Wavefront OBJ file of the C-alpha trace (Angstrom):
o trace
v -14.747 17.257 -12.777
v -18.261 15.920 -13.453
v -20.694 18.516 -14.807
v -22.614 20.056 -11.783
v -26.194 18.931 -11.543
v -28.995 21.544 -11.812
v -30.866 22.128 -8.563
v -33.826 20.226 -9.934
v -31.846 17.278 -11.013
v -29.862 17.206 -7.704
v -33.250 17.291 -5.766
v -34.408 14.312 -7.826
v -31.214 12.461 -7.274
v -31.193 13.040 -3.542
v -34.871 11.927 -3.394
v -33.977 8.755 -5.247
v -30.952 8.040 -2.990
v -33.030 8.739 0.191
v -35.646 6.239 -0.973
v -33.078 3.473 -1.339
v -29.877 4.621 0.244
v -27.933 1.440 -0.200
v -28.841 0.871 -3.803
v -26.044 3.010 -5.259
v -25.318 0.694 -8.084
v -26.123 3.165 -10.813
v -25.359 6.472 -9.223
v -22.211 8.146 -7.973
v -22.674 9.215 -4.297
v -23.130 13.018 -4.357
v -23.028 13.713 -0.706
v -19.289 12.838 -0.334
v -17.317 16.005 -0.849
v -14.777 15.209 -3.428
v -14.814 18.754 -4.924
v -10.997 19.090 -4.546
v -10.394 16.087 -6.893
v -10.336 16.254 -10.681
v -11.366 12.516 -10.936
v -13.542 11.514 -7.865
v -13.321 8.050 -6.574
v -16.106 5.880 -7.931
v -18.352 5.357 -4.981
v -21.096 3.329 -6.702
v -21.905 0.271 -4.584
v -21.737 -2.475 -7.338
v -20.831 -5.321 -4.816
v -19.174 -8.576 -6.064
v -19.182 -8.875 -9.871
v -18.707 -12.370 -11.214
v -16.307 -11.460 -14.050
v -13.519 -13.768 -15.094
v -10.088 -12.339 -15.573
v -8.696 -12.713 -19.099
v -5.129 -14.078 -19.018
v -3.382 -12.842 -22.360
v -0.216 -11.586 -23.556
v -1.245 -7.944 -23.187
v -0.539 -8.021 -19.452
v 2.943 -9.341 -18.341
v 3.327 -12.606 -16.510
v 6.004 -12.340 -13.947
v 8.885 -14.959 -13.841
v 7.120 -16.554 -10.800
v 3.651 -16.707 -12.447
v 3.759 -20.382 -13.313
v 5.226 -21.166 -9.954
v 2.452 -19.195 -8.186
v -0.147 -21.217 -10.138
v 1.505 -24.489 -9.160
v 1.332 -23.278 -5.446
v -2.313 -23.006 -5.766
v -3.076 -19.325 -6.851
v -6.772 -19.377 -7.871
v -7.371 -15.610 -8.335
v -5.249 -12.472 -9.329
v -5.420 -8.788 -10.048
v -3.407 -6.624 -12.102
v -0.709 -4.465 -10.584
v 1.830 -2.366 -12.478
v 0.411 -4.038 -15.699
v 1.507 -7.444 -14.389
v -0.674 -10.355 -13.084
v -0.553 -10.303 -9.331
v -1.734 -13.392 -7.305
v -4.093 -12.497 -4.627
v -5.451 -15.907 -3.315
v -4.176 -19.434 -2.684
v -6.504 -20.844 -0.046
v -10.008 -21.159 -1.499
v -12.960 -19.781 0.553
v -14.396 -23.333 1.130
v -11.102 -24.184 2.788
v -10.849 -21.131 5.076
v -9.701 -18.482 2.611
v -7.554 -15.554 3.423
v -7.648 -15.989 7.026
v -5.928 -19.388 6.729
v -3.164 -17.410 5.041
v -3.212 -14.905 7.852
v -2.669 -17.607 10.417
v 0.407 -18.854 8.603
v 1.847 -15.270 8.394
v 1.363 -14.354 12.089
v 2.431 -17.829 13.492
v 4.988 -19.261 10.908
v 6.412 -17.947 7.744
v 5.179 -17.250 4.310
v 6.462 -16.458 0.837
v 4.737 -13.953 -1.535
v 5.110 -13.469 -5.335
v 5.536 -9.770 -5.442
v 7.441 -9.546 -8.761
v 4.872 -6.791 -9.603
v 7.069 -4.513 -7.578
v 8.936 -3.485 -10.759
v 12.428 -2.431 -10.230
v 13.469 0.979 -11.781
v 17.063 1.483 -11.756
v 18.727 4.932 -11.672
v 22.331 4.721 -12.178
v 25.214 7.162 -13.045
v 27.318 9.900 -11.692
v 24.210 12.222 -10.917
v 22.228 9.293 -9.457
v 22.015 10.784 -5.866
v 21.249 14.324 -7.079
v 18.530 13.029 -9.365
v 16.804 10.714 -6.922
v 16.979 13.541 -4.284
v 15.160 15.755 -6.694
v 12.130 13.318 -7.010
v 11.665 11.977 -3.609
v 10.549 14.113 -0.510
v 13.174 12.525 1.985
v 16.804 13.316 2.098
v 18.588 10.704 -0.093
v 21.974 11.955 1.009
v 21.366 10.245 4.339
v 20.927 6.859 2.740
v 24.255 4.933 2.747
v 25.038 2.304 0.125
v 23.504 -1.168 0.908
v 20.633 0.508 2.712
v 17.111 1.612 1.860
v 14.125 3.644 2.958
v 10.410 3.825 2.317
v 9.885 7.073 0.365
v 7.224 8.947 -1.614
v 7.433 10.825 -4.849
v 5.123 13.654 -5.594
v 3.980 15.685 -8.427
v 4.260 19.436 -8.561
v 0.754 19.780 -6.782
v 1.978 17.593 -3.976
v -0.025 14.544 -5.011
v 1.696 11.189 -4.288
v 2.801 9.402 -7.511
v 4.191 6.335 -5.800
v 5.450 5.207 -2.390
v 8.162 2.687 -3.088
v 11.054 1.179 -1.170
v 14.144 2.807 -2.386
v 17.183 0.625 -2.346
v 20.742 2.223 -2.587
v 22.765 -0.818 -3.937
v 25.827 1.237 -4.621
v 27.120 4.888 -4.363
v 25.868 5.633 -7.829
v 22.920 3.094 -8.223
v 19.359 3.216 -6.754
v 16.437 0.869 -7.284
v 12.767 2.007 -6.970
v 10.779 -1.013 -5.819
v 7.463 0.232 -7.101
v 3.978 0.261 -5.688
v 1.223 0.279 -8.208
v 1.747 3.156 -10.459
v 4.075 3.386 -13.504
v 7.045 5.561 -12.443
v 9.694 4.793 -15.003
v 8.100 7.122 -17.650
v 7.641 9.881 -14.962
v 11.322 9.707 -14.116
v 12.460 9.646 -17.806
v 10.253 12.666 -18.405
v 11.659 14.541 -15.434
v 15.167 13.896 -16.606
v 14.443 15.189 -20.109
v 14.153 18.507 -18.421
v 16.896 18.054 -15.817
v 19.334 16.409 -18.244
v 21.277 14.840 -15.452
v 24.040 12.144 -16.139
v 21.943 9.142 -15.343
v 20.536 6.039 -16.995
v 16.938 5.138 -15.960
v 15.387 1.731 -16.926
v 13.588 -1.278 -15.619
v 15.908 -4.122 -14.735
v 15.435 -7.935 -14.718
v 15.179 -8.188 -10.993
v 11.998 -9.684 -9.300
v 11.281 -9.806 -5.584
v 9.574 -12.197 -3.345
v 8.802 -11.464 0.261
v 9.448 -13.777 3.142
v 7.288 -12.670 6.034
v 6.471 -13.942 9.516
v 8.066 -14.677 12.874
v 10.088 -17.545 11.559
v 11.500 -15.505 8.632
v 14.918 -14.904 10.121
v 15.287 -18.638 10.910
v 14.530 -19.408 7.288
v 16.727 -16.805 5.845
v 19.649 -18.015 8.045
v 19.125 -21.573 6.544
v 19.242 -19.931 2.987
v 22.138 -17.506 3.324
v 23.820 -18.144 6.744
v 24.451 -16.179 9.908
v 25.113 -12.910 8.093
v 21.417 -12.296 7.922
v 21.397 -11.589 11.640
v 23.425 -8.404 11.109
v 21.138 -6.918 8.484
v 19.320 -3.960 10.128
v 15.845 -2.830 9.166
v 15.961 -1.567 5.685
v 19.562 -2.913 5.407
v 20.740 -4.773 2.385
v 22.768 -7.907 1.837
v 24.418 -9.545 -1.318
v 23.936 -13.261 -1.227
v 23.056 -16.405 -3.265
v 19.740 -18.366 -3.065
v 19.463 -21.584 -4.959
v 23.010 -20.690 -6.309
v 21.711 -17.449 -7.909
v 22.585 -13.786 -7.107
v 20.130 -11.925 -4.936
v 19.930 -8.754 -3.000
v 18.179 -9.251 0.370
v 16.580 -6.445 2.284
v 14.961 -6.533 5.825
v 11.616 -5.051 4.645
v 8.011 -6.100 3.900
v 4.480 -5.257 3.754
v 2.965 -6.906 6.652
v 3.976 -5.502 9.933
v 5.522 -8.814 10.823
v 9.285 -9.667 10.793
v 10.351 -10.178 7.229
v 12.663 -9.907 4.256
v 12.482 -9.353 0.441
v 14.704 -11.427 -1.824
v 15.423 -9.490 -5.046
v 16.561 -12.168 -7.703
v 18.879 -10.887 -10.367
v 18.301 -12.234 -13.983
v 14.841 -13.317 -12.783
v 13.632 -14.433 -16.006
v 16.313 -17.047 -16.105
v 16.565 -18.211 -12.582
v 13.026 -17.773 -11.062
v 12.654 -21.670 -10.508
v 16.193 -22.036 -8.931
v 15.537 -19.405 -6.336
v 11.815 -20.240 -5.586
v 12.524 -23.845 -5.227
v 15.358 -23.407 -2.956
v 13.061 -21.261 -0.594
v 10.258 -23.949 -0.816
v 12.686 -26.681 0.159
v 14.332 -24.834 3.138
v 10.907 -23.593 4.203
v 9.624 -27.178 4.894
v 11.280 -27.136 8.386
v 9.554 -23.862 9.140
v 6.028 -24.670 7.929
v 6.291 -22.147 5.063
v 3.141 -21.460 3.048
v 3.040 -19.598 -0.228
v 0.316 -16.862 0.215
v -0.998 -13.737 -1.247
v 0.211 -10.263 0.023
v -1.429 -9.903 3.502
v -3.709 -6.927 3.243
v -5.444 -8.052 6.416
v -2.083 -7.736 8.306
v -0.832 -4.520 6.642
v -4.132 -2.699 7.570
v -3.571 -3.590 11.165
v 0.048 -2.115 10.783
v -1.306 1.019 9.173
v 0.532 0.245 6.005
v -1.023 2.108 2.918
v -1.908 0.601 -0.471
v -1.436 2.860 -3.506
v -4.584 3.151 -5.529
v -6.599 2.092 -2.476
v -5.683 4.372 0.183
v -4.007 7.011 -1.732
v -3.239 8.127 -5.301
v -1.848 11.024 -7.367
v -4.454 13.399 -6.031
v -3.774 12.582 -2.373
v -1.483 14.881 -0.341
v 0.776 13.179 2.148
v -0.856 15.077 4.985
v -4.200 13.547 4.059
v -3.187 9.931 4.523
v -0.880 10.013 7.445
v 2.320 10.476 5.331
v 2.986 13.964 6.544
v 6.140 12.689 8.287
v 7.501 12.006 4.732
v 7.916 15.854 4.148
v 11.009 16.681 6.191
v 11.454 20.129 7.676
v 15.198 20.052 7.359
v 15.798 18.931 3.765
v 17.446 21.955 2.222
v 17.657 20.639 -1.385
v 14.793 21.402 -3.616
v 12.455 18.503 -4.903
v 9.324 18.201 -6.977
v 6.257 19.243 -4.925
v 8.268 20.979 -2.246
v 6.781 24.362 -2.549
v 3.086 23.050 -2.564
v 3.818 20.720 0.417
v 5.302 23.369 2.508
v 2.414 25.580 1.682
v -0.054 23.012 2.733
v 1.735 22.368 6.052
v 1.793 26.137 6.738
v -2.015 26.218 6.092
v -2.602 23.278 8.501
v -0.648 24.815 11.236
v -2.403 28.044 10.920
v -5.606 26.178 11.357
v -6.724 26.061 7.840
v -8.309 23.088 5.930
v -6.480 22.937 2.585
v -8.318 19.734 1.626
v -11.645 18.058 2.152
v -11.164 14.560 3.372
v -8.656 12.849 5.906
v -7.653 9.300 6.122
v -8.455 7.821 9.590
v -8.360 4.406 11.354
v -11.714 2.985 12.478
v -12.884 0.102 14.597
v -16.464 -0.922 13.418
v -19.132 -3.381 14.065
v -20.604 -6.074 11.838
v -19.845 -9.682 11.036
v -16.164 -10.413 10.513
v -14.924 -9.082 7.193
v -12.587 -11.797 5.910
v -11.965 -10.887 2.342
v -11.222 -7.979 0.006
v -14.041 -5.279 -0.320
v -15.263 -4.945 -3.884
v -16.257 -1.295 -3.306
v -15.465 1.820 -1.176
v -18.134 1.223 1.436
v -19.813 4.545 2.571
v -19.486 6.270 5.744
v -22.129 8.352 7.506
v -22.117 10.389 10.717
v -23.193 8.884 14.154
v -26.888 9.038 13.379
v -26.488 7.643 9.818
v -28.031 9.987 7.174
v -26.342 10.935 3.977
v -22.844 9.400 3.454
v -19.944 11.801 4.080
v -16.899 9.530 3.660
v -15.819 6.100 2.324
v -13.826 3.104 3.608
v -10.728 2.200 1.576
v -9.341 -0.831 3.357
v -11.371 -3.083 5.780
v -10.712 -6.429 7.356
v -11.302 -8.281 10.610
v -8.458 -8.458 13.213
v -8.445 -11.647 15.142
v -6.065 -10.254 17.864
v -8.404 -7.181 18.431
v -11.636 -9.176 18.004
v -13.159 -6.492 15.883
v -13.309 -5.269 12.209
v -10.932 -2.525 11.494
v -10.493 -0.194 8.557
v -8.977 2.819 6.993
v -11.163 5.457 5.365
v -11.778 9.110 4.492
v -14.019 11.395 6.629
v -14.451 15.256 6.382
v -11.374 16.898 7.809
v -13.398 18.428 10.826
v -14.456 14.842 11.759
v -10.971 13.426 11.819
v -10.550 13.257 15.629
v -10.057 9.997 17.622
v -13.143 8.993 19.419
v -15.531 10.457 16.735
v -18.445 8.124 16.210
v -19.596 7.086 12.775
v -21.609 4.578 10.900
v -20.616 2.513 8.082
v -22.840 0.946 5.349
v -21.538 -2.628 5.166
v -22.888 -4.979 2.441
v -25.568 -7.440 3.685
v -22.980 -10.274 4.024
v -21.342 -8.332 6.868
v -24.081 -6.142 8.109
v -25.575 -6.882 11.558
v -29.158 -6.092 10.268
v -29.977 -5.772 6.519
v -30.353 -2.146 5.346
v -28.840 -0.684 8.538
v -25.305 0.658 9.111
v -22.940 -0.645 11.766
v -21.480 1.593 14.422
v -17.726 2.649 14.060
v -15.381 4.934 15.873
v -12.167 6.656 14.855
v -9.178 4.998 16.667
v -5.358 5.428 16.583
v -3.344 3.893 13.870
v -1.515 1.565 13.674
v -4.013 -0.824 15.142
v -1.183 -3.307 16.224
v 2.374 -2.796 16.768
v 4.838 -3.919 14.171
v 7.997 -6.065 14.349
v 10.030 -3.018 13.469
v 8.892 0.518 14.208
v 8.250 2.759 11.259
v 10.026 5.859 10.499
v 7.016 7.781 11.625
v 6.957 5.979 14.890
v 10.721 6.571 15.335
v 10.445 10.248 14.671
v 7.516 10.579 17.231
v 9.701 8.650 19.811
v 12.450 11.259 19.249
v 10.185 14.368 19.567
v 9.880 14.954 15.918
v 6.861 15.081 13.653
v 8.900 14.204 10.371
v 11.494 11.756 9.234
v 14.706 12.826 7.543
l 1 2 3 4 5 6 7 8 9 10 11 12 13 14 15 16 17 18 19 20 21 22 23 24 25 26 27 28 29 30 31 32 33 34 35 36 37 38 39 40 41 42 43 44 45 46 47 48 49 50 51 52 53 54 55 56 57 58 59 60 61 62 63 64 65 66 67 68 69 70 71 72 73 74 75 76 77 78 79 80 81 82 83 84 85 86 87 88 89 90 91 92 93 94 95 96 97 98 99 100 101 102 103 104 105 106 107 108 109 110 111 112 113 114 115 116 117 118 119 120 121 122 123 124 125 126 127 128 129 130 131 132 133 134 135 136 137 138 139 140 141 142 143 144 145 146 147 148 149 150 151 152 153 154 155 156 157 158 159 160 161 162 163 164 165 166 167 168 169 170 171 172 173 174 175 176 177 178 179 180 181 182 183 184 185 186 187 188 189 190 191 192 193 194 195 196 197 198 199 200 201 202 203 204 205 206 207 208 209 210 211 212 213 214 215 216 217 218 219 220 221 222 223 224 225 226 227 228 229 230 231 232 233 234 235 236 237 238 239 240 241 242 243 244 245 246 247 248 249 250 251 252 253 254 255 256 257 258 259 260 261 262 263 264 265 266 267 268 269 270 271 272 273 274 275 276 277 278 279 280 281 282 283 284 285 286 287 288 289 290 291 292 293 294 295 296 297 298 299 300 301 302 303 304 305 306 307 308 309 310 311 312 313 314 315 316 317 318 319 320 321 322 323 324 325 326 327 328 329 330 331 332 333 334 335 336 337 338 339 340 341 342 343 344 345 346 347 348 349 350 351 352 353 354 355 356 357 358 359 360 361 362 363 364 365 366 367 368 369 370 371 372 373 374 375 376 377 378 379 380 381 382 383 384 385 386 387 388 389 390 391 392 393 394 395 396 397 398 399 400 401 402 403 404 405 406 407 408 409 410 411 412 413 414 415 416 417 418 419 420 421 422 423 424 425 426 427 428 429 430 431 432 433 434 435 436 437 438 439 440 441 442 443 444 445 446 447 448 449 450 451 452 453 454 455 456 457 458
């Protein structure tokens, strides 16, 4: 935790911030209450920083890296210590919103090999996985999967992967952006269960958009029609062995193709998809954060991390009430739920959805933009994921506000950078609204639970 400021220093800093509220380039914002965190989020407003990414051997290139570059990738980030393509259409040609149009109207392919695949295999695989995830793994049949979370002993979310059960004794964790293999190995040093834990040479791409089933049928035949949401199918694409799941990170209809022996056969599979995709106006694009925000899908490291409790970020439904088996974090999570149901406030900030003014936000935010109350004043929260929704005709965002201000209809103001602000130096109006902002092609486990009168999934 940062060393507390003396009253005199705090007064000086507050005066400085009050004099130039938006110029928080050198100071952490002290008015947002992050006192329940060990490492607060960095809320300095540095804006775009024209720094070139160094491409070197220290960070892994995925098997599809050269193919993404050939498809036009012009910018990238690092995700799971791998280079991750995050833009194909350049700003002067319409940028990310051109990619959005391809996603919502046609079909797209994403290089998501950064979703490292950690295999847990062996006689104790089910028992081990059931100990590290919050949901009841015994309810997942072979050749099916689920979206899950793994928590530490304090209830913080370590990862929110898609979990694939490819056999009775074999699971794949398709990771979000945090290194889970070492955690799983460390846990089993204590548990000493009969499993092997290792990364495997399997790399996925996502096929997302309303024409995704038609494209997949051209690739693997009519069997794809029988694959349910989170169901799996063994097949060949480009003559190479793959596992296909009906999953995705967009809220649109979609699939993921997990290529086995990916370092050998990346070109064969990728080029087969490109060839079949011509008939469906396939475009290679970056993961569509603009659409996943509308769907209320979270991004680890951006909307949550290891110090975030599931209840803080709309993942409370991932903490089942009827799972009898013990799992890491269970005691703490059940304690937090009891506190919430008794009217307590066991944490400071709550993730909410917002509709907000300003000019259309059409690219990634370089900072956690600050949130104030209805009459502006000192910031009390921060935006994690903003974008413009063409369908809704407004900017939408996820962000954290004080727990007592979490209710739908609460009016706020957001300090957008000048490029998006309505008037320079003034915040735009915002209001808390329900999430998801748009319905998805497939209802989430949270939505299914609610429709059946439950507040948790199994």
